[in-house]
KOLGU-4560 file (N, C-alpha, C; in nm, 3 decimals, padded with zeros to 5 digits):
<recs>
<n_xx: 01.814 n_yy: 01.283 n_zz: 00.512 ca_xx: 01.709 ca_yy: 01.307 ca_zz: 00.413 c_xx: 01.745 c_yy: 01.235 c_zz: 00.285 mol: A seq: 1 type: UNK>
<n_xx: 01.654 n_yy: 01.153 n_zz: 00.239 ca_xx: 01.679 ca_yy: 01.074 ca_zz: 00.119 c_xx: 01.617 c_yy: 01.143 c_zz: -00.001 mol: A seq: 2 type: UNK>
<n_xx: 01.692 n_yy: 01.144 n_zz: -00.111 ca_xx: 01.643 ca_yy: 01.204 ca_zz: -00.233 c_xx: 01.554 c_yy: 01.105 c_zz: -00.306 mol: A seq: 3 type: UNK>
<n_xx: 01.441 n_yy: 01.151 n_zz: -00.356 ca_xx: 01.345 ca_yy: 01.065 ca_zz: -00.424 c_xx: 01.406 c_yy: 01.002 c_zz: -00.549 mol: A seq: 4 type: UNK>
<n_xx: 01.492 n_yy: 01.075 n_zz: -00.618 ca_xx: 01.555 ca_yy: 01.021 ca_zz: -00.739 c_xx: 01.644 c_yy: 00.902 c_zz: -00.705 mol: A seq: 5 type: UNK>
<n_xx: 01.716 n_yy: 00.913 n_zz: -00.594 ca_xx: 01.802 ca_yy: 00.804 ca_zz: -00.551 c_xx: 01.719 c_yy: 00.681 c_zz: -00.513 mol: A seq: 6 type: UNK>
<n_xx: 01.607 n_yy: 00.705 n_zz: -00.447 ca_xx: 01.522 ca_yy: 00.594 ca_zz: -00.405 c_xx: 01.461 c_yy: 00.521 c_zz: -00.524 mol: A seq: 7 type: UNK>
<n_xx: 01.422 n_yy: 00.595 n_zz: -00.626 ca_xx: 01.361 ca_yy: 00.534 ca_zz: -00.744 c_xx: 01.459 c_yy: 00.445 c_zz: -00.819 mol: A seq: 8 type: UNK>
<n_xx: 01.589 n_yy: 00.471 n_zz: -00.805 ca_xx: 01.691 ca_yy: 00.391 ca_zz: -00.872 c_xx: 01.712 c_yy: 00.255 c_zz: -00.805 mol: A seq: 9 type: UNK>
<n_xx: 01.673 n_yy: 00.244 n_zz: -00.678 ca_xx: 01.693 ca_yy: 00.120 ca_zz: -00.603 c_xx: 01.599 c_yy: 00.011 c_zz: -00.652 mol: A seq: 10 type: UNK>
<n_xx: 01.646 n_yy: -00.113 n_zz: -00.639 ca_xx: 01.559 ca_yy: -00.226 ca_zz: -00.673 c_xx: 01.453 c_yy: -00.239 c_zz: -00.562 mol: A seq: 11 type: UNK>
<n_xx: 01.349 n_yy: -00.315 n_zz: -00.591 ca_xx: 01.241 ca_yy: -00.332 ca_zz: -00.494 c_xx: 01.293 c_yy: -00.398 c_zz: -00.366 mol: A seq: 12 type: UNK>
<n_xx: 01.382 n_yy: -00.496 n_zz: -00.382 ca_xx: 01.437 ca_yy: -00.565 ca_zz: -00.265 c_xx: 01.519 c_yy: -00.468 c_zz: -00.179 mol: A seq: 13 type: UNK>
<n_xx: 01.599 n_yy: -00.385 n_zz: -00.245 ca_xx: 01.679 ca_yy: -00.286 ca_zz: -00.172 c_xx: 01.590 c_yy: -00.185 c_zz: -00.100 mol: A seq: 14 type: UNK>
<n_xx: 01.481 n_yy: -00.149 n_zz: -00.166 ca_xx: 01.388 ca_yy: -00.053 ca_zz: -00.108 c_xx: 01.322 c_yy: -00.111 c_zz: 00.017 mol: A seq: 15 type: UNK>
<n_xx: 01.282 n_yy: -00.236 n_zz: 00.010 ca_xx: 01.220 ca_yy: -00.302 ca_zz: 00.125 c_xx: 01.320 c_yy: -00.309 c_zz: 00.241 mol: A seq: 16 type: UNK>
<n_xx: 01.445 n_yy: -00.342 n_zz: 00.209 ca_xx: 01.549 ca_yy: -00.348 ca_zz: 00.313 c_xx: 01.572 c_yy: -00.210 c_zz: 00.374 mol: A seq: 17 type: UNK>
<n_xx: 01.572 n_yy: -00.107 n_zz: 00.290 ca_xx: 01.595 ca_yy: 00.029 ca_zz: 00.337 c_xx: 01.479 c_yy: 00.074 c_zz: 00.428 mol: A seq: 18 type: UNK>
<n_xx: 01.356 n_yy: 00.036 n_zz: 00.394 ca_xx: 01.241 ca_yy: 00.068 ca_zz: 00.478 c_xx: 01.260 c_yy: 00.003 c_zz: 00.615 mol: A seq: 19 type: UNK>
<n_xx: 01.300 n_yy: -00.124 n_zz: 00.616 ca_xx: 01.320 ca_yy: -00.196 ca_zz: 00.742 c_xx: 01.426 c_yy: -00.127 c_zz: 00.826 mol: A seq: 20 type: UNK>
<n_xx: 01.538 n_yy: -00.093 n_zz: 00.764 ca_xx: 01.647 ca_yy: -00.027 ca_zz: 00.836 c_xx: 01.603 c_yy: 00.109 c_zz: 00.891 mol: A seq: 21 type: UNK>
<n_xx: 01.529 n_yy: 00.184 n_zz: 00.810 ca_xx: 01.484 ca_yy: 00.317 ca_zz: 00.853 c_xx: 01.384 c_yy: 00.306 c_zz: 00.968 mol: A seq: 22 type: UNK>
<n_xx: 01.296 n_yy: 00.205 n_zz: 00.963 ca_xx: 01.201 ca_yy: 00.185 ca_zz: 01.073 c_xx: 01.273 c_yy: 00.149 c_zz: 01.202 mol: A seq: 23 type: UNK>
<n_xx: 01.380 n_yy: 00.069 n_zz: 01.191 ca_xx: 01.458 ca_yy: 00.035 ca_zz: 01.310 c_xx: 01.525 c_yy: 00.160 c_zz: 01.367 mol: A seq: 24 type: UNK>
<n_xx: 01.577 n_yy: 00.243 n_zz: 01.278 ca_xx: 01.640 ca_yy: 00.368 ca_zz: 01.322 c_xx: 01.536 c_yy: 00.460 c_zz: 01.388 mol: A seq: 25 type: UNK>
<n_xx: 01.416 n_yy: 00.464 n_zz: 01.330 ca_xx: 01.308 ca_yy: 00.545 ca_zz: 01.385 c_xx: 01.271 c_yy: 00.497 c_zz: 01.525 mol: A seq: 26 type: UNK>
<n_xx: 01.266 n_yy: 00.365 n_zz: 01.543 ca_xx: 01.236 ca_yy: 00.309 ca_zz: 01.675 c_xx: 01.341 c_yy: 00.353 c_zz: 01.777 mol: A seq: 27 type: UNK>
<n_xx: 01.467 n_yy: 00.345 n_zz: 01.737 ca_xx: 01.576 ca_yy: 00.386 ca_zz: 01.826 c_xx: 01.563 c_yy: 00.533 c_zz: 01.863 mol: A seq: 28 type: UNK>
<n_xx: 01.533 n_yy: 00.616 n_zz: 01.763 ca_xx: 01.518 ca_yy: 00.760 ca_zz: 01.789 c_xx: 01.399 c_yy: 00.787 c_zz: 01.881 mol: A seq: 29 type: UNK>
<n_xx: 01.291 n_yy: 00.710 n_zz: 01.865 ca_xx: 01.174 ca_yy: 00.727 ca_zz: 01.952 c_xx: 01.209 c_yy: 00.695 c_zz: 02.096 mol: A seq: 30 type: UNK>
<n_xx: 01.289 n_yy: 00.590 n_zz: 02.116 ca_xx: 01.331 ca_yy: 00.554 ca_zz: 02.251 c_xx: 01.418 c_yy: 00.664 c_zz: 02.311 mol: A seq: 31 type: UNK>
<n_xx: 01.508 n_yy: 00.718 n_zz: 02.229 ca_xx: 01.593 ca_yy: 00.828 ca_zz: 02.276 c_xx: 01.508 c_yy: 00.949 c_zz: 02.312 mol: A seq: 32 type: UNK>
<n_xx: 01.405 n_yy: 00.975 n_zz: 02.231 ca_xx: 01.316 ca_yy: 01.089 ca_zz: 02.257 c_xx: 01.241 c_yy: 01.068 c_zz: 02.389 mol: A seq: 33 type: UNK>
<n_xx: 01.196 n_yy: 00.945 n_zz: 02.413 ca_xx: 01.123 ca_yy: 00.915 ca_zz: 02.535 c_xx: 01.214 c_yy: 00.930 c_zz: 02.657 mol: A seq: 34 type: UNK>
<n_xx: 01.342 n_yy: 00.898 n_zz: 02.639 ca_xx: 01.438 ca_yy: 00.909 ca_zz: 02.750 c_xx: 01.492 c_yy: 01.051 c_zz: 02.766 mol: A seq: 35 type: UNK>
<n_xx: 01.464 n_yy: 01.135 n_zz: 02.669 ca_xx: 01.512 ca_yy: 01.273 ca_zz: 02.675 c_xx: 01.655 c_yy: 01.288 c_zz: 02.626 mol: A seq: 36 type: UNK>
<n_xx: 01.707 n_yy: 01.190 n_zz: 02.553 ca_xx: 01.845 ca_yy: 01.197 ca_zz: 02.507 c_xx: 01.857 c_yy: 01.228 c_zz: 02.357 mol: A seq: 37 type: UNK>
<n_xx: 01.746 n_yy: 01.249 n_zz: 02.291 ca_xx: 01.749 ca_yy: 01.279 ca_zz: 02.148 c_xx: 01.783 c_yy: 01.427 c_zz: 02.129 mol: A seq: 38 type: UNK>
<n_xx: 01.893 n_yy: 01.453 n_zz: 02.057 ca_xx: 01.938 ca_yy: 01.591 ca_zz: 02.040 c_xx: 01.855 c_yy: 01.668 c_zz: 01.939 mol: A seq: 39 type: UNK>
<n_xx: 01.816 n_yy: 01.602 n_zz: 01.831 ca_xx: 01.739 ca_yy: 01.669 ca_zz: 01.725 c_xx: 01.605 c_yy: 01.600 c_zz: 01.705 mol: A seq: 40 type: UNK>
<n_xx: 01.500 n_yy: 01.646 n_zz: 01.771 ca_xx: 01.369 ca_yy: 01.583 ca_zz: 01.757 c_xx: 01.314 c_yy: 01.586 c_zz: 01.614 mol: A seq: 41 type: UNK>
<n_xx: 01.364 n_yy: 01.677 n_zz: 01.532 ca_xx: 01.316 ca_yy: 01.686 ca_zz: 01.395 c_xx: 01.352 c_yy: 01.560 c_zz: 01.316 mol: A seq: 42 type: UNK>
<n_xx: 01.451 n_yy: 01.483 n_zz: 01.366 ca_xx: 01.489 ca_yy: 01.358 ca_zz: 01.300 c_xx: 01.373 c_yy: 01.260 c_zz: 01.292 mol: A seq: 43 type: UNK>
<n_xx: 01.285 n_yy: 01.262 n_zz: 01.392 ca_xx: 01.169 ca_yy: 01.174 ca_zz: 01.390 c_xx: 01.080 c_yy: 01.203 c_zz: 01.270 mol: A seq: 44 type: UNK>
<n_xx: 01.056 n_yy: 01.330 n_zz: 01.247 ca_xx: 00.973 ca_yy: 01.373 ca_zz: 01.135 c_xx: 01.037 c_yy: 01.335 c_zz: 01.001 mol: A seq: 45 type: UNK>
<n_xx: 01.167 n_yy: 01.356 n_zz: 00.991 ca_xx: 01.240 ca_yy: 01.326 ca_zz: 00.867 c_xx: 01.235 c_yy: 01.177 c_zz: 00.838 mol: A seq: 46 type: UNK>
<n_xx: 01.258 n_yy: 01.094 n_zz: 00.938 ca_xx: 01.257 ca_yy: 00.949 ca_zz: 00.918 c_xx: 01.118 c_yy: 00.899 c_zz: 00.880 mol: A seq: 47 type: UNK>
<n_xx: 01.014 n_yy: 00.953 n_zz: 00.945 ca_xx: 00.877 ca_yy: 00.913 ca_zz: 00.909 c_xx: 00.847 c_yy: 00.946 c_zz: 00.764 mol: A seq: 48 type: UNK>
<n_xx: 00.890 n_yy: 01.064 n_zz: 00.721 ca_xx: 00.866 ca_yy: 01.104 ca_zz: 00.582 c_xx: 00.944 c_yy: 01.017 c_zz: 00.485 mol: A seq: 49 type: UNK>
<n_xx: 01.067 n_yy: 00.979 n_zz: 00.522 ca_xx: 01.146 ca_yy: 00.892 ca_zz: 00.436 c_xx: 01.078 c_yy: 00.756 c_zz: 00.418 mol: A seq: 50 type: UNK>
<n_xx: 01.025 n_yy: 00.703 n_zz: 00.526 ca_xx: 00.954 ca_yy: 00.575 ca_zz: 00.518 c_xx: 00.831 c_yy: 00.590 c_zz: 00.427 mol: A seq: 51 type: UNK>
<n_xx: 00.760 n_yy: 00.699 n_zz: 00.443 ca_xx: 00.641 ca_yy: 00.723 ca_zz: 00.360 c_xx: 00.679 c_yy: 00.734 c_zz: 00.212 mol: A seq: 52 type: UNK>
<n_xx: 00.789 n_yy: 00.801 n_zz: 00.183 ca_xx: 00.835 ca_yy: 00.813 ca_zz: 00.044 c_xx: 00.865 c_yy: 00.676 c_zz: -00.015 mol: A seq: 53 type: UNK>
<n_xx: 00.935 n_yy: 00.595 n_zz: 00.062 ca_xx: 00.973 ca_yy: 00.463 ca_zz: 00.012 c_xx: 00.850 c_yy: 00.374 c_zz: -00.008 mol: A seq: 54 type: UNK>
<n_xx: 00.755 n_yy: 00.382 n_zz: 00.084 ca_xx: 00.632 ca_yy: 00.304 ca_zz: 00.070 c_xx: 00.552 c_yy: 00.350 c_zz: -00.052 mol: A seq: 55 type: UNK>
<n_xx: 00.554 n_yy: 00.479 n_zz: -00.078 ca_xx: 00.484 ca_yy: 00.533 ca_zz: -00.195 c_xx: 00.545 c_yy: 00.479 c_zz: -00.323 mol: A seq: 56 type: UNK>
<n_xx: 00.677 n_yy: 00.474 n_zz: -00.329 ca_xx: 00.744 ca_yy: 00.420 ca_zz: -00.448 c_xx: 00.709 c_yy: 00.273 c_zz: -00.468 mol: A seq: 57 type: UNK>
<n_xx: 00.706 n_yy: 00.197 n_zz: -00.358 ca_xx: 00.668 ca_yy: 00.056 ca_zz: -00.368 c_xx: 00.525 c_yy: 00.041 c_zz: -00.419 mol: A seq: 58 type: UNK>
<n_xx: 00.436 n_yy: 00.124 n_zz: -00.369 ca_xx: 00.296 ca_yy: 00.117 ca_zz: -00.411 c_xx: 00.283 c_yy: 00.153 c_zz: -00.559 mol: A seq: 59 type: UNK>
<n_xx: 00.358 n_yy: 00.254 n_zz: -00.604 ca_xx: 00.355 ca_yy: 00.292 ca_zz: -00.745 c_xx: 00.401 c_yy: 00.177 c_zz: -00.832 mol: A seq: 60 type: UNK>
<n_xx: 00.507 n_yy: 00.110 n_zz: -00.788 ca_xx: 00.558 ca_yy: -00.005 ca_zz: -00.865 c_xx: 00.456 c_yy: -00.117 c_zz: -00.869 mol: A seq: 61 type: UNK>
<n_xx: 00.390 n_yy: -00.138 n_zz: -00.757 ca_xx: 00.287 ca_yy: -00.244 ca_zz: -00.751 c_xx: 00.172 c_yy: -00.212 c_zz: -00.848 mol: A seq: 62 type: UNK>
<n_xx: 00.130 n_yy: -00.088 n_zz: -00.849 ca_xx: 00.019 ca_yy: -00.049 ca_zz: -00.938 c_xx: 00.061 c_yy: -00.053 c_zz: -01.084 mol: A seq: 63 type: UNK>
<n_xx: 00.185 n_yy: -00.015 n_zz: -01.114 ca_xx: 00.235 ca_yy: -00.020 ca_zz: -01.251 c_xx: 00.240 c_yy: -00.164 c_zz: -01.301 mol: A seq: 64 type: UNK>
<n_xx: 00.272 n_yy: -00.255 n_zz: -01.213 ca_xx: 00.280 ca_yy: -00.396 ca_zz: -01.252 c_xx: 00.145 c_yy: -00.458 c_zz: -01.281 mol: A seq: 65 type: UNK>
<n_xx: 00.042 n_yy: -00.408 n_zz: -01.215 ca_xx: -00.093 ca_yy: -00.465 ca_zz: -01.232 c_xx: -00.165 c_yy: -00.409 c_zz: -01.354 mol: A seq: 66 type: UNK>
<n_xx: -00.129 n_yy: -00.289 n_zz: -01.394 ca_xx: -00.201 ca_yy: -00.226 ca_zz: -01.506 c_xx: -00.148 c_yy: -00.271 c_zz: -01.639 mol: A seq: 67 type: UNK>
</recs>
């Protein structure tokens, strides 16, 4: 679980990289879930929310830059 305060401190480039890494991890967890080897299915929900949080921060930055 990523803290929103920690995410806001990251640069935009770091945030984009973190989104990519988290999506790759989410893909791996989905494959494990499909194979029945995922121990904690709640991890899927947590990772999806983390990606959404990071995308929201990026969108906020984009809107702040345009206004």
